[in-house]
C-alpha angles and dihedrals in degrees: 000000000000091000091048091050092057091046091053092049089053093049096047091048091051092049097048094042090060101086093185094054098053096066090049090055103039107022110032096055092054094048087052091047089054095049108033099061089056090062098036096083121137092205115091111213137168093043108177112233129186116205125207104197109185095163104054091194132141090257093054092047090051091052092049091049091051091052097048093045093052093086093232101082133060116200108239092185147285119282123199093215138019089247091060091047091051090055088059089056091049090051092049093246096116137035098191139025123210114193117197107194128221113275093027094142095038095051092043091055099039102036100024092231141072135169127231126197122225123187118189129196101229100187087105099046096192094049092045094049095047093041092052091047093048092050093046091051092050091050090049091052090048090052091052091050091055093048091052090051091054096050110098112226114247096008096101129039116252109263120217112261135191114230118205118203115187125211119194110212126206092002104039097172094047091236106176092202089067089055100040105037096067091048093047090049089056091051092049092050088048092052095048095046099044097043097045094043094045091055094047104081091032090058089055089051094051093046092049094234092115089075091055090052092047093060092053123089090251110134122231096248090050091052092048093047090049089056095042105045099060093054090043088059092045091050089053090050094048092050092047094051092045094048101041102031110028101027096040103036099035103032100022094235113158119180112247095196134053115309090200090057090050092052091046090059091042090056092055092042093053091050090054093044095047089047088059091050092049091048090053091049092052090058099040122081098192135035090243091058091047093050092048094051092044090049090051092055095041093054091051092045093050100044096040099043099089092252096121103013129035116253092227090063094057124097115258096260091051091047090056091051091049090053092058091048113104092204090063092061096045093050088052092049095047092051093043093052100037099041105020102031094229119182133220093272089061092050103045091107092050092048091050094050094047092048088054090051091050094050094044099047097042092044090054091047093052092044094048095048102096111205118190116206 
């Protein structure tokens, strides 16, 4: 323990003496946590729509009013012809075109039907798909409104109907910040821990101090623990500040479940993550190599963790990769505890998997660190 104590003193002094490193650890993640959730919104709004109204009737004006007041669409302008509306798409001024043909109101009243034409710019597939669905739903609601206006009260018997009442559990107001902030916090802790830890041993190699340590009677596990524990403590601090200052004070997120259970899982997760960083640093010879390898893994962890896209929508090979991604499990746990209030019995599987990651990665790091005596 005495040897480990001196190693920890050395590591903490090196970390806090580096004035350029401290802002990267304690300032940058929280600025990102303030900004990123504002952009990570699954709702697509302010979709620019160009309308070609060739009817100019009360029915067409009502439809246009219903579209623009929905909150999803922004009127890019009126075009006299479809050709003019298509130019707005080519110039990037519009995302959709709605063409209302001549005789729209007349045919709707006389023949009880009328076709509308929708053209969608599909360069951005997500925006195109959601925009087209929003517009189709608005037109369907508009059609139902007209049918209700035409029904004469008391003429027909009331038909039995099924009423559907939705209830949103765990996030009743569908606030995307509640869903995204915990996941983004996990990614930021992952980035800080893996990057800093991966550069640690490599920095010793470049400075030449690793040779001095190698000729001492320090054992391999003591050396690895001396490198791991400081960043484990820093990871705990970063998560605490993000959860109780940024998430709570800025976004109003209060954990529903046990905070102690959350920190218990965080402790195991950080051990696994820092083990990966140490493993990378034992292979790399320069800081540039360590940063490149760490960046490679972080990008895969982040994009294939289920943070931005559901795991069930991935192809089978990507789903398998996501299931061997430690970030995937921690994002699930954070959301389950903070939003759902899950207990330990619900998280036994997650604890087992993360413990396996921690033992495997740290075991490989200790085994791969070659110490010459």
